[in-house]
Phi, psi and omega in degrees: 000324179281349181097355179265143181229068183288144173256181184301321181296314180300313183296320181298317178297313183295322185264358180054056175216187183267157175296331179296317178297315178303310180301322176293320179293319178296318178299318180296314183298316182289318185269329180257332181255002178060031179285134183286054184274135175226165181242131179256114183294324183292323180271349181054047179193176183263157178206159173273125178291337179206171180299143185209124175257112182290134177295138180271131173260110183248109182231151183278167175302320179294326176295318178302317181296318180298317180299319176301316179294324176299317178300324177299314177298328177298346180300336176297342179251019190293341177269012181243150178299337185289337189301305185297325181289317180293322177293325179297322176296314179300313181299320179299317184288325188268343186301321181297321181297313182298316182296329180272017174100003180285164184276147183246110183280351182296132184096340183261346174238129184230156173255138180294142179295133178228153175295134177231132175284139176278126184260129177296125182292331178294317178298314179300315183295317179294322178296316177301321175296317178299318176301315180296321186266000187049049185257141178287143183242159172234144176198164171270141185210138173241120189273183183286322180260318177265097187275355174286136181286132179229151174285128180241136174241123191223140169269110190280130177257314183210161162258122183252121179269132182214098173054049176090355176241166185227138182229147172267124176252124183193186181265114182273118187293323180285337178266343183055042183200159179283142181219160173250138180230125179292129182299333182292338183263355183280127178235150178052047184284140176206152179271132179269179182270005181263143177240170184215165179263123185287126180297155178291326179258056187276351188293134177302321186304324182292353179262002189265000179060029178091350177287157181227065183242034174082198184277079177213128182246119178256203182267241181285157179288131182238151177274123180246136177227127177229138177255139181241143182231162173054228185301328181293342180303305183289322180297321182294327183275358182286334186237163169265111185271342182199157181298326186250024186294143177233137183243128176234145181251141173232090184289334177296316181279333183081040185224161174234123180253130179242123177242138181198175177241146182194153170268352188263050185299325179293322176291325177298317180298319179296322179299314181297314181296329181297340182267004180052228185288354184264011179223134180226123174282141180257315175210159004285168188299320185294326178293321178298317181295316180300314181302316180298321177294320181295319180294326177292318182292321174299320178300322181295332182273357180276125181262000000 
């Protein structure tokens, strides 16, 4: 409308930024803020097709710091397609604060490096579409314990993120039960023409019996009691492992006991084993026996 047709190179030079940043900003303005931006091939630049008043985003320095911290936390999702889109929104909202002299916390708060599984963007995008449409999906799958590939038909409830990995939680038609599927093991995924009614209580967290041991769904809720010794005593108290956990100390024995309920008992056993000689399960009985067998097998491998 003003007669100017700046391109990404012109804008990047004027604003002292990169052409990639300008392209993302234009895309965001056009797609998220409904700005009537068009490109004129003859003029080799962008223009407004009609009058447009850009909405003003006014955020405080504190809000800018919070957004920067939120972007950092998003690093846990760096291997998912949602990461770049979310970061672009945060950058746009927080940039004015930084330019006006506010502090930029990026680089001053860091996440420790952790292993992350690379998620196939096509699988992610197809599942997101299926979730929106409540559509049944089909795929080939080889599980952690059953390594033979099988055809699965699933009503998808949620994508569950867990420490850098992603899982599909849903109702497996052939098993007639709810299951978790690692996105990395899903092959030949497709959306069927069938839909389903999403249950009101579809959240994965409600299946954990109060336990907080990641993406693992067990059977019935069990009462778990674990004793910790030496260095593991303080480590065990650093986190909330279940909604109803109770901690007791025995200074005479030199132990810290944690009691809680959970359906994720196999993950509890893995947690106990990770602490080596400093963790001993007390209940349930099957966990105690499995722990003993693991200890015996480890002893056999000691040369």
